[in-house]
C-alpha positions, 0 to 999 in steps of 0.5 A: 091777555094783552097783545104784547103778552100774546106776542111774547108767548108766540115768539117763545114757542116759535124761536125760543126767545126766553131764558136766552142764556141757558137756551142759547148755550144748550142750542148752540151745543146741539147744533154743533153736534148735528150735521147740516152738510157744511159746504164750507168745511174742508175735508179730511184730505186738506193739508195745513200750510203755515196755518192755512188749510188748503185743498189741491184741485184734485183733492177738491174734485175727490171731495163730496159736499152735501147738495143744496137745492133751490127753494124755488126753481129758477128764482131762489136758491139756498143762500142769503138774499136781500129783497129791496124795494121802495116803501109801500111798493108791496114788499111785505105782500110779496114776502107773505106770498113767497112764504105761503107758497113754500110752506104749502109746497105749491108753485109760485107762478110757473116755478116749482117750489120745494115745500118746507117750514118757513119762519117769517119775522114780520118785525114791522107788523103785529099779529092782527095786521098779519091775520088780515093780510094773509086772509085777504091774500089767501082766504081761509086756507092755512098751513101749519108750516108757516110760522110768524113772529113780530119780535126777535133779537138783533144780530148782536144780541142772539138772533142766530141762536133763535134761528138755530132753535127754529131749525132744530125744532123743524127739520124741514126748515126751508126759508127764513124771512127777516122783515126788515134789516133795520130791526135786526142790524147792529147800530153803528151810530149815524155812520154807514160804511162798507165794513159795518154793512158787510159785518151785519150780513156776514152772520146771516150768510154763515148761518145759511151756509151752515144749515142750508136754509135760505134767508131773505132780508127785506130792505129799502131802496134809496130815492136816487135813481141809478143805471145799475139796479144794484146801486139802488139798494140803500146803504153801501155795496157791503150789503150785497157783497156779503150775500148770495144775491138780491131781489129788487122790486120797483115801479116805473110809475108809482100809481101803476099796479105793475112792477119789475122784479130783478133777480141777481145771484151768484149761482143763478141766472139773472132775470127780470120779471114783470109782475102785476098786483091784484087790486082785490087780494094784493097777490102778485101775478107774473105777467112776463119774463124778459128771458127764458131760463137757461137749460144746460146741456144734458149729461149723458152719464147722469141720464143713464144713472137716472134710468137705472135708479127708478121706482122699481130700483130705488136704491143701489150701493157699490163702487164705481166699477160695479156701477159701470157693470150694471148700468147699460152703456155707462162703460162707453161714456166714462171710466171707473176712476173718473166716475166718482169725480163726476158724481161728486161734482154733480151731486147737487144736479143729481139731487135737483134734476133727478131726485137721486141722492148720492152719498159717499160711504166709509172707505173699506180697504181699497174700495170706495163705495157710495150709495144712490137713492131715489128721493120720494116726493114726501122727502124732497 
């Protein structure tokens, strides 16, 4: 069997690349029927104003959205990101390292990782090169949660359907890496505009918002230096404007084994890390961080709830007034009519910091019940 035939066979098994007309139609229907916790969809309390669907601030606070948790605490949240760097700076090695750590569920340096399946579209490689690279970096230890493909469709021709198929088949999907943007973007001739760059990233951003799966798109930096590191990303500001953030890897001296990783995001602290590449394995090691991660003030309400939902008492169901009655000290901190709003607003924090899943339940008469469940390590 030729290498090209093998590549096609593996891609078919991973992302459903063949018989695209029938598969795409079926998969799109299946995905539409599944609940991914779409945080962009207005709730049933929203009103129509001249065709515009709106929520008041009060209605927004009374709404509950499915929590999104980081892929790597302090480094990578759920969302769509650009990972940019100069050619041959070590971008693909860093992407392989990130993919491996997420698939294995082992910390990346000193940052906790949430394990899940990873799809790595290594579109500028072949399987032989990937085999050698991964073996050099990680030896003989492998994982069946890391899936690799060297061919995919473009954004215009059905990449979203291929990613949907993967997410449908792998319920624990956590991360998709696209290496590189040039291989999947829609061509606009030789013209480059803010609008075309924005339009290229928008379908990926929409997919990430819908599924909660993080997407990283590998791209190049330009040769020209800039005062703002974001200005070094090749193309227009439309690329960064359409996504949730960027990771930019660069060297101050081309021959140095050290590099700087700048991390910029909408919902995360900006960071600058100094990394060093191991000359034997090509694995990136963290040397230092310029700033410590910000630790927010403890919410006493959530703290008391976390002491109530434990391994000995892993689940609870009821109303806010009923919860106040059974949690010692809670009545001194908050009233029952505002407790549900506090839980709605902090649903993601409960999930991320305390491993507690808060879920509003179907309203019964004048009761607004909800459940609290401790998330086991296997389910996290």
